[in-house]
The first five atom37 places (N, CA, C, CB, O) and aatype in JSON, in Angstrom:
{
  "aatype": [12, 13, 2, 11, 14, 2, 12, 5, 5, 12, 12, 1, 5, 19, 5, 11, 10, 5, 6, 3, 12, 0, 11, 0, 5, 5, 6, 10, 0, 10, 11, 16, 19, 16, 6, 6, 0, 7, 7, 7, 12, 9, 11, 0, 16, 19, 2, 7, 2, 15, 6, 10, 9, 15, 9, 19, 10, 3, 14, 0, 19, 9, 19, 14, 3, 3, 11, 6, 19, 10, 6, 3, 10, 9, 19, 0, 0, 19, 2, 11, 0, 19, 15, 9, 15, 11, 11, 12, 2, 6, 6, 6, 12, 0, 11, 10, 16, 11, 7, 19, 9, 14, 14, 7, 12, 2, 9, 14],
  "atom_mask": [
    [1, 1, 1, 1, 1],
    [1, 1, 1, 1, 1],
    [1, 1, 1, 1, 1],
    [1, 1, 1, 1, 1],
    [1, 1, 1, 1, 1],
    [1, 1, 1, 1, 1],
    [1, 1, 1, 1, 1],
    [1, 1, 1, 1, 1],
    [1, 1, 1, 1, 1],
    [1, 1, 1, 1, 1],
    [1, 1, 1, 1, 1],
    [1, 1, 1, 1, 1],
    [1, 1, 1, 1, 1],
    [1, 1, 1, 1, 1],
    [1, 1, 1, 1, 1],
    [1, 1, 1, 1, 1],
    [1, 1, 1, 1, 1],
    [1, 1, 1, 1, 1],
    [1, 1, 1, 1, 1],
    [1, 1, 1, 1, 1],
    [1, 1, 1, 1, 1],
    [1, 1, 1, 1, 1],
    [1, 1, 1, 1, 1],
    [1, 1, 1, 1, 1],
    [1, 1, 1, 1, 1],
    [1, 1, 1, 1, 1],
    [1, 1, 1, 1, 1],
    [1, 1, 1, 1, 1],
    [1, 1, 1, 1, 1],
    [1, 1, 1, 1, 1],
    [1, 1, 1, 1, 1],
    [1, 1, 1, 1, 1],
    [1, 1, 1, 1, 1],
    [1, 1, 1, 1, 1],
    [1, 1, 1, 1, 1],
    [1, 1, 1, 1, 1],
    [1, 1, 1, 1, 1],
    [1, 1, 1, 0, 1],
    [1, 1, 1, 0, 1],
    [1, 1, 1, 0, 1],
    [1, 1, 1, 1, 1],
    [1, 1, 1, 1, 1],
    [1, 1, 1, 1, 1],
    [1, 1, 1, 1, 1],
    [1, 1, 1, 1, 1],
    [1, 1, 1, 1, 1],
    [1, 1, 1, 1, 1],
    [1, 1, 1, 0, 1],
    [1, 1, 1, 1, 1],
    [1, 1, 1, 1, 1],
    [1, 1, 1, 1, 1],
    [1, 1, 1, 1, 1],
    [1, 1, 1, 1, 1],
    [1, 1, 1, 1, 1],
    [1, 1, 1, 1, 1],
    [1, 1, 1, 1, 1],
    [1, 1, 1, 1, 1],
    [1, 1, 1, 1, 1],
    [1, 1, 1, 1, 1],
    [1, 1, 1, 1, 1],
    [1, 1, 1, 1, 1],
    [1, 1, 1, 1, 1],
    [1, 1, 1, 1, 1],
    [1, 1, 1, 1, 1],
    [1, 1, 1, 1, 1],
    [1, 1, 1, 1, 1],
    [1, 1, 1, 1, 1],
    [1, 1, 1, 1, 1],
    [1, 1, 1, 1, 1],
    [1, 1, 1, 1, 1],
    [1, 1, 1, 1, 1],
    [1, 1, 1, 1, 1],
    [1, 1, 1, 1, 1],
    [1, 1, 1, 1, 1],
    [1, 1, 1, 1, 1],
    [1, 1, 1, 1, 1],
    [1, 1, 1, 1, 1],
    [1, 1, 1, 1, 1],
    [1, 1, 1, 1, 1],
    [1, 1, 1, 1, 1],
    [1, 1, 1, 1, 1],
    [1, 1, 1, 1, 1],
    [1, 1, 1, 1, 1],
    [1, 1, 1, 1, 1],
    [1, 1, 1, 1, 1],
    [1, 1, 1, 1, 1],
    [1, 1, 1, 1, 1],
    [1, 1, 1, 1, 1],
    [1, 1, 1, 1, 1],
    [1, 1, 1, 1, 1],
    [1, 1, 1, 1, 1],
    [1, 1, 1, 1, 1],
    [1, 1, 1, 1, 1],
    [1, 1, 1, 1, 1],
    [1, 1, 1, 1, 1],
    [1, 1, 1, 1, 1],
    [1, 1, 1, 1, 1],
    [1, 1, 1, 1, 1],
    [1, 1, 1, 0, 1],
    [1, 1, 1, 1, 1],
    [1, 1, 1, 1, 1],
    [1, 1, 1, 1, 1],
    [1, 1, 1, 1, 1],
    [1, 1, 1, 0, 1],
    [1, 1, 1, 1, 1],
    [1, 1, 1, 1, 1],
    [1, 1, 1, 1, 1],
    [1, 1, 1, 1, 1]
  ],
  "atom_positions": [
    [[122.98, 91.51, 91.98], [121.55, 91.53, 91.79], [121.27, 90.71, 90.57], [120.99, 92.97, 91.65], [122.19, 90.15, 89.98]],
    [[120.03, 90.64, 90.19], [119.5, 89.78, 89.18], [119.78, 90.5, 87.92], [117.99, 89.45, 89.38], [119.66, 91.72, 87.83]],
    [[120.2, 89.66, 86.86], [120.25, 90.21, 85.48], [118.92, 89.95, 84.9], [121.41, 89.58, 84.59], [118.17, 89.12, 85.4]],
    [[118.58, 90.69, 83.78], [117.35, 90.62, 83.18], [116.87, 89.23, 82.7], [117.38, 91.51, 82.11], [115.71, 88.87, 82.91]],
    [[117.75, 88.46, 82.06], [117.3, 87.14, 81.59], [117.03, 86.12, 82.84], [118.44, 86.52, 80.59], [116.15, 85.27, 82.78]],
    [[117.76, 86.28, 83.83], [117.53, 85.5, 85.06], [116.33, 85.8, 85.68], [118.55, 85.69, 86.01], [115.64, 84.88, 86.11]],
    [[115.94, 87.03, 85.8], [114.71, 87.51, 86.38], [113.49, 87.14, 85.64], [114.75, 88.93, 86.49], [112.43, 86.89, 86.21]],
    [[113.67, 87.1, 84.19], [112.56, 86.68, 83.44], [112.29, 85.12, 83.6], [112.79, 87.07, 81.97], [111.15, 84.67, 83.74]],
    [[113.28, 84.45, 83.58], [113.34, 82.91, 83.89], [112.7, 82.61, 85.25], [114.88, 82.36, 83.92], [111.83, 81.75, 85.43]],
    [[113.24, 83.43, 86.2], [112.45, 83.11, 87.57], [111.08, 83.47, 87.52], [113.02, 83.86, 88.81], [110.29, 82.73, 88.09]],
    [[110.61, 84.54, 86.89], [109.19, 84.82, 86.82], [108.27, 83.77, 86.01], [109.06, 86.17, 86.2], [107.08, 83.53, 86.23]],
    [[109.03, 83.25, 85.12], [108.3, 82.24, 84.32], [108.04, 80.93, 85.26], [109.19, 81.84, 82.95], [106.96, 80.35, 85.26]],
    [[109.12, 80.55, 86.03], [109.15, 79.55, 86.97], [108.01, 79.73, 88.06], [110.52, 79.53, 87.59], [107.25, 78.81, 88.39]],
    [[107.97, 81.01, 88.56], [106.93, 81.33, 89.49], [105.6, 81.2, 88.96], [107.08, 82.62, 89.99], [104.68, 80.7, 89.62]],
    [[105.44, 81.65, 87.71], [104.19, 81.53, 87.06], [103.7, 80.14, 86.9], [104.27, 82.14, 85.8], [102.53, 79.85, 87.13]],
    [[104.6, 79.27, 86.5], [104.28, 77.79, 86.35], [103.95, 77.1, 87.6], [105.42, 77.06, 85.75], [103.08, 76.23, 87.68]],
    [[104.76, 77.57, 88.71], [104.41, 77.06, 89.97], [103.06, 77.32, 90.41], [105.26, 77.53, 90.9], [102.35, 76.44, 90.91]],
    [[102.66, 78.61, 90.21], [101.25, 79.01, 90.67], [100.24, 78.18, 89.9], [100.96, 80.59, 90.44], [99.28, 77.68, 90.49]],
    [[100.42, 78.02, 88.51], [99.51, 77.29, 87.7], [99.45, 75.8, 88.12], [99.91, 77.42, 86.26], [98.4, 75.17, 88.09]],
    [[100.66, 75.25, 88.53], [100.63, 73.79, 89.03], [100.01, 73.68, 90.29], [101.98, 73.18, 89.16], [99.35, 72.67, 90.56]],
    [[100.16, 74.67, 91.15], [99.41, 74.63, 92.46], [97.95, 74.73, 92.34], [99.85, 75.72, 93.34], [97.24, 73.99, 93.02]],
    [[97.44, 75.63, 91.48], [96.06, 75.79, 91.2], [95.5, 74.43, 90.69], [95.84, 76.95, 90.18], [94.45, 73.98, 91.14]],
    [[96.2, 73.81, 89.77], [95.75, 72.6, 89.15], [95.85, 71.39, 90.3], [96.69, 72.31, 87.79], [95.05, 70.46, 90.2]],
    [[96.67, 71.39, 91.24], [96.8, 70.44, 92.22], [95.58, 70.68, 93.08], [98.14, 70.53, 92.96], [94.91, 69.7, 93.41]],
    [[95.25, 71.82, 93.47], [94.09, 72.19, 94.29], [92.88, 71.66, 93.72], [93.95, 73.65, 94.45], [92.05, 71.11, 94.45]],
    [[92.68, 71.8, 92.35], [91.5, 71.2, 91.73], [91.51, 69.78, 91.86], [91.39, 71.54, 90.33], [90.48, 69.19, 92.17]],
    [[92.65, 69.16, 91.62], [92.67, 67.75, 91.71], [92.37, 67.23, 93.11], [93.96, 67.27, 91.25], [91.69, 66.22, 93.26]],
    [[92.92, 67.94, 94.19], [92.7, 67.56, 95.46], [91.19, 67.56, 95.8], [93.46, 68.42, 96.33], [90.67, 66.75, 96.57]],
    [[90.52, 68.59, 95.1], [89.12, 68.69, 95.64], [88.3, 67.53, 95.12], [88.43, 70.06, 95.23], [87.17, 67.36, 95.57]],
    [[88.85, 66.67, 94.14], [88.2, 65.48, 93.63], [88.63, 64.28, 94.37], [88.47, 65.3, 92.19], [88.03, 63.23, 94.13]],
    [[89.61, 64.29, 95.26], [90.04, 63.27, 96.1], [89.24, 63.25, 97.38], [91.46, 63.42, 96.37], [88.86, 64.29, 97.91]],
    [[88.97, 62.03, 97.88], [88.35, 61.96, 99.18], [88.88, 61.16, 100.14], [87.13, 61.61, 99.09], [89.58, 60.22, 99.76]],
    [[88.67, 61.36, 101.46], [89.19, 60.61, 102.62], [87.94, 60.34, 103.46], [90.34, 61.42, 103.45], [87.24, 61.28, 103.84]],
    [[87.65, 59.05, 103.76], [86.63, 58.68, 104.72], [87.18, 58.0, 105.96], [85.64, 57.8, 104.07], [87.84, 56.96, 105.89]],
    [[86.89, 58.61, 107.08], [87.34, 58.11, 108.31], [86.13, 57.78, 109.2], [88.27, 59.08, 108.96], [85.05, 58.35, 109.04]],
    [[86.37, 56.81, 110.2], [85.29, 56.34, 110.92], [85.58, 56.53, 112.53], [85.03, 54.84, 110.5], [86.71, 56.61, 113.02]],
    [[84.36, 56.58, 113.23], [84.5, 56.52, 114.56], [83.37, 55.71, 115.12], [84.58, 57.85, 115.12], [82.39, 55.45, 114.41]],
    [[83.46, 55.28, 116.4], [82.43, 54.31, 117.03], [82.46, 53.02, 116.32], [0.0, 0.0, 0.0], [81.38, 52.5, 116.02]],
    [[83.53, 52.46, 116.01], [83.69, 51.06, 115.23], [82.95, 51.12, 113.94], [0.0, 0.0, 0.0], [82.29, 50.15, 113.57]],
    [[83.03, 52.22, 113.23], [82.47, 52.31, 111.91], [80.98, 52.75, 111.89], [0.0, 0.0, 0.0], [80.35, 52.77, 110.83]],
    [[80.42, 53.11, 113.11], [79.08, 53.51, 113.12], [78.76, 54.88, 112.62], [78.61, 53.38, 114.39], [77.6, 55.19, 112.34]],
    [[79.86, 55.81, 112.49], [79.93, 57.08, 111.99], [80.98, 57.11, 111.05], [80.08, 58.05, 112.99], [82.09, 56.66, 111.33]],
    [[80.68, 57.68, 109.79], [81.7, 57.78, 108.77], [81.61, 59.19, 108.19], [81.52, 56.69, 107.66], [80.53, 59.64, 107.84]],
    [[82.79, 59.92, 108.09], [82.88, 61.28, 107.58], [83.7, 61.16, 106.45], [83.43, 62.3, 108.55], [84.69, 60.44, 106.43]],
    [[83.3, 61.9, 105.43], [84.08, 61.92, 104.16], [84.38, 63.54, 103.88], [83.16, 61.16, 102.86], [83.56, 64.45, 103.95]],
    [[85.67, 63.6, 103.58], [86.32, 65.02, 103.46], [87.1, 64.94, 102.08], [87.42, 65.4, 104.82], [87.72, 63.94, 101.75]],
    [[87.01, 66.01, 101.36], [87.91, 66.14, 100.22], [89.26, 66.6, 100.57], [87.36, 67.04, 99.23], [89.56, 66.91, 101.73]],
    [[90.16, 66.66, 99.47], [91.5, 67.03, 99.62], [91.65, 68.41, 99.96], [0.0, 0.0, 0.0], [92.76, 68.79, 100.32]],
    [[90.65, 69.26, 99.92], [90.62, 70.63, 100.43], [90.14, 70.73, 101.8], [89.81, 71.47, 99.6], [89.93, 71.87, 102.23]],
    [[89.93, 69.77, 102.52], [89.42, 69.7, 103.86], [87.99, 70.17, 104.07], [90.27, 70.46, 104.69], [87.58, 70.7, 105.09]],
    [[87.31, 69.9, 102.99], [85.76, 70.29, 103.02], [85.0, 69.04, 103.29], [85.2, 70.96, 101.59], [85.2, 68.03, 102.62]],
    [[84.07, 69.1, 104.34], [83.23, 67.91, 104.63], [82.24, 67.64, 103.43], [82.4, 68.14, 106.0], [81.48, 68.5, 103.01]],
    [[82.33, 66.46, 102.96], [81.36, 66.07, 101.8], [80.27, 65.34, 102.37], [82.03, 65.18, 100.67], [79.14, 65.64, 101.99]],
    [[80.43, 64.38, 103.26], [79.17, 63.79, 103.74], [79.52, 63.04, 105.16], [78.53, 62.73, 102.58], [80.67, 62.75, 105.51]],
    [[78.4, 62.78, 105.87], [78.45, 62.11, 107.1], [77.4, 60.92, 107.03], [78.15, 63.13, 108.29], [76.27, 61.11, 106.59]],
    [[77.78, 59.77, 107.44], [76.91, 58.62, 107.37], [76.82, 58.06, 108.78], [77.43, 57.55, 106.34], [77.84, 57.75, 109.4]],
    [[75.6, 57.93, 109.26], [75.28, 57.38, 110.49], [74.7, 56.09, 110.47], [74.47, 58.18, 111.14], [73.78, 55.92, 109.67]],
    [[75.06, 55.13, 111.2], [74.48, 53.86, 111.44], [73.27, 54.13, 112.18], [75.39, 52.92, 112.17], [73.41, 54.79, 113.21]],
    [[72.03, 53.73, 111.83], [70.82, 54.0, 112.6], [70.92, 53.5, 114.07], [69.63, 53.33, 111.91], [70.25, 54.0, 114.98]],
    [[71.81, 52.47, 114.25], [71.86, 52.0, 115.84], [72.57, 52.96, 116.6], [72.61, 50.57, 116.11], [72.53, 52.82, 117.82]],
    [[73.27, 53.99, 116.08], [74.0, 54.95, 116.9], [73.05, 56.1, 117.19], [75.32, 55.44, 116.2], [73.44, 56.96, 117.99]],
    [[71.86, 56.22, 116.62], [71.03, 57.32, 116.91], [70.04, 56.9, 118.07], [70.28, 57.76, 115.62], [68.99, 56.3, 117.85]],
    [[70.49, 57.26, 119.3], [69.6, 57.07, 120.46], [69.55, 58.33, 121.06], [70.05, 56.0, 121.46], [70.54, 58.98, 121.39]],
    [[68.2, 58.72, 121.23], [67.89, 60.11, 121.77], [68.58, 60.42, 123.04], [66.42, 60.28, 122.0], [69.01, 61.56, 123.23]],
    [[68.72, 59.44, 123.98], [69.19, 59.71, 125.24], [70.69, 59.9, 125.28], [68.79, 58.66, 126.12], [71.25, 60.43, 126.24]],
    [[71.37, 59.43, 124.15], [72.78, 59.53, 124.16], [73.23, 60.58, 123.02], [73.41, 58.07, 123.95], [74.14, 60.3, 122.24]],
    [[72.61, 61.7, 122.98], [72.87, 62.84, 122.13], [74.33, 63.19, 122.18], [72.02, 64.03, 122.54], [74.97, 63.32, 121.13]],
    [[74.9, 63.36, 123.4], [76.25, 63.85, 123.58], [77.22, 62.86, 122.94], [76.57, 64.06, 125.07], [78.17, 63.29, 122.29]],
    [[77.03, 61.71, 123.07], [77.94, 60.49, 122.59], [77.93, 60.61, 121.03], [77.32, 58.9, 123.09], [78.98, 60.57, 120.39]],
    [[76.68, 60.76, 120.44], [76.65, 60.95, 119.0], [77.38, 62.08, 118.46], [75.36, 61.07, 118.58], [78.02, 61.98, 117.41]],
    [[77.29, 63.31, 119.23], [77.97, 64.43, 118.77], [79.48, 64.17, 118.85], [77.55, 65.64, 119.56], [80.23, 64.45, 117.92]],
    [[79.89, 63.61, 120.05], [81.37, 63.33, 120.09], [81.8, 62.4, 119.09], [81.79, 62.79, 121.38], [82.93, 62.58, 118.63]],
    [[81.05, 61.38, 118.63], [81.5, 60.44, 117.6], [81.57, 61.22, 116.19], [80.47, 59.16, 117.53], [82.47, 61.01, 115.39]],
    [[80.59, 62.09, 115.97], [80.66, 62.69, 114.68], [81.91, 63.72, 114.66], [79.26, 63.41, 114.35], [82.55, 63.83, 113.61]],
    [[82.21, 64.4, 115.7], [83.36, 65.27, 115.76], [84.63, 64.53, 115.63], [83.37, 66.03, 117.0], [85.6, 65.03, 115.06]],
    [[84.63, 63.25, 116.19], [85.92, 62.52, 116.1], [86.21, 61.98, 114.74], [85.94, 61.4, 117.07], [87.37, 61.92, 114.35]],
    [[85.09, 61.54, 113.9], [85.21, 61.16, 112.64], [85.59, 62.23, 111.73], [84.07, 60.58, 112.27], [86.37, 62.05, 110.79]],
    [[85.02, 63.43, 112.02], [85.28, 64.6, 111.07], [86.69, 65.04, 111.27], [84.29, 65.82, 111.3], [87.35, 65.4, 110.29]],
    [[87.16, 65.05, 112.43], [88.45, 65.61, 112.88], [89.56, 64.64, 112.23], [88.55, 65.66, 114.58], [90.52, 65.11, 111.61]],
    [[89.38, 63.39, 112.4], [90.18, 62.34, 111.78], [90.32, 62.5, 110.3], [89.6, 61.02, 112.08], [91.43, 62.46, 109.78]],
    [[89.21, 62.69, 109.59], [89.18, 62.82, 108.1], [89.81, 64.1, 107.62], [87.76, 62.76, 107.59], [90.48, 64.12, 106.59]],
    [[89.6, 65.22, 108.38], [90.15, 66.53, 108.07], [91.74, 66.44, 108.29], [89.45, 67.67, 109.01], [92.52, 67.0, 107.52]],
    [[92.12, 65.73, 109.37], [93.61, 65.57, 109.54], [94.25, 64.96, 108.45], [93.95, 64.79, 110.7], [95.25, 65.46, 107.91]],
    [[93.66, 63.81, 108.06], [94.29, 63.03, 106.88], [94.26, 63.87, 105.59], [93.5, 61.65, 106.62], [95.21, 63.86, 104.81]],
    [[93.17, 64.57, 105.38], [93.05, 65.42, 104.22], [94.11, 66.54, 104.19], [91.68, 66.02, 104.19], [94.66, 66.82, 103.12]],
    [[94.41, 67.21, 105.38], [95.42, 68.19, 105.29], [96.85, 67.62, 105.12], [95.34, 69.02, 106.49], [97.77, 68.27, 104.61]],
    [[96.97, 66.33, 105.59], [98.3, 65.74, 105.23], [98.4, 65.43, 103.8], [98.59, 64.48, 106.0], [99.46, 65.63, 103.22]],
    [[97.4, 64.97, 103.21], [97.44, 64.62, 101.76], [97.71, 65.98, 101.05], [96.02, 63.9, 101.24], [98.49, 66.04, 100.1]],
    [[97.12, 66.94, 101.47], [97.2, 68.36, 100.77], [98.7, 68.74, 100.89], [96.17, 69.58, 101.54], [99.34, 69.02, 99.88]],
    [[99.25, 68.74, 102.05], [100.56, 69.06, 102.34], [101.53, 68.41, 101.51], [100.83, 68.8, 103.63], [102.43, 69.03, 100.94]],
    [[101.36, 67.06, 101.43], [102.18, 66.25, 100.61], [102.12, 66.49, 99.16], [101.87, 64.94, 100.84], [103.15, 66.43, 98.49]],
    [[101.0, 66.74, 98.66], [100.85, 67.34, 97.26], [101.56, 68.63, 96.96], [99.42, 67.58, 96.99], [102.22, 68.82, 95.93]],
    [[101.39, 69.54, 97.95], [101.95, 70.83, 97.71], [103.58, 70.75, 97.86], [101.29, 71.89, 98.73], [104.33, 71.5, 97.24]],
    [[104.04, 69.78, 98.75], [105.51, 69.69, 98.89], [106.0, 68.96, 97.6], [105.95, 68.89, 100.28], [107.18, 69.14, 97.29]],
    [[105.35, 68.3, 96.94], [105.87, 67.74, 95.61], [106.06, 68.93, 94.71], [104.85, 66.64, 94.92], [107.05, 68.99, 93.98]],
    [[105.26, 69.76, 94.72], [105.24, 70.82, 93.66], [106.4, 71.85, 94.09], [103.69, 71.58, 93.57], [107.1, 72.33, 93.21]],
    [[106.58, 72.15, 95.3], [107.6, 73.19, 95.73], [108.84, 72.71, 96.1], [107.17, 73.95, 96.81], [109.66, 73.51, 96.56]],
    [[109.17, 71.33, 95.97], [110.44, 70.79, 96.25], [111.47, 71.35, 95.51], [110.47, 69.48, 96.08], [111.44, 71.27, 94.28]],
    [[112.48, 71.96, 96.17], [113.61, 72.62, 95.33], [113.39, 73.94, 94.88], [0.0, 0.0, 0.0], [114.34, 74.56, 94.39]],
    [[112.15, 74.5, 94.98], [111.69, 75.79, 94.5], [111.68, 76.73, 95.64], [110.31, 75.71, 93.85], [112.32, 77.78, 95.56]],
    [[110.94, 76.39, 96.8], [110.75, 77.16, 97.89], [111.65, 76.69, 99.02], [109.34, 77.16, 98.25], [111.67, 75.49, 99.28]],
    [[112.37, 77.5, 99.7], [113.29, 77.21, 100.71], [112.4, 76.46, 101.9], [114.05, 78.61, 101.2], [111.26, 76.79, 102.2]],
    [[113.12, 75.42, 102.48], [112.36, 74.78, 103.65], [112.1, 75.75, 104.81], [113.17, 73.55, 104.22], [112.94, 76.59, 105.15]],
    [[110.89, 75.59, 105.4], [110.42, 76.45, 106.43], [109.69, 77.67, 105.88], [0.0, 0.0, 0.0], [109.04, 78.32, 106.7]],
    [[109.71, 78.04, 104.65], [108.91, 79.1, 104.23], [107.6, 78.58, 103.62], [109.67, 79.93, 103.26], [107.48, 77.83, 102.65]],
    [[106.61, 79.14, 104.4], [105.19, 78.76, 104.01], [104.42, 79.61, 103.06], [104.4, 78.69, 105.18], [104.3, 80.81, 103.29]],
    [[103.92, 79.09, 102.09], [103.18, 79.69, 101.05], [101.75, 79.17, 101.11], [103.82, 79.43, 99.71], [101.43, 77.99, 100.98]],
    [[100.86, 80.28, 101.34], [99.37, 79.8, 101.4], [98.81, 79.21, 100.3], [98.49, 80.83, 101.66], [97.64, 78.82, 100.32]]
  ]
}
């Protein structure tokens, strides 16, 4: 089993990891990813926490008769940005947990 000094050291490591992860989440919230759809006519910006920050529409894409096309382009741009944001987040968390958390063990 664990002896007391090793257990205390492990608890300090866990506490530091938690602090580092919280700091990384704050830093990720400041990073942004912008992805496009429709040849750049739709731009979606998402932060590192996968929160939608903005949508920019080229006025030429706003055609009342093509509402469904516009909606599809918006969804495509947002999904692309969220996907890249999630990858960025996973990479940052992997840096922090490398060697600390066994592979395959997911920590929320």
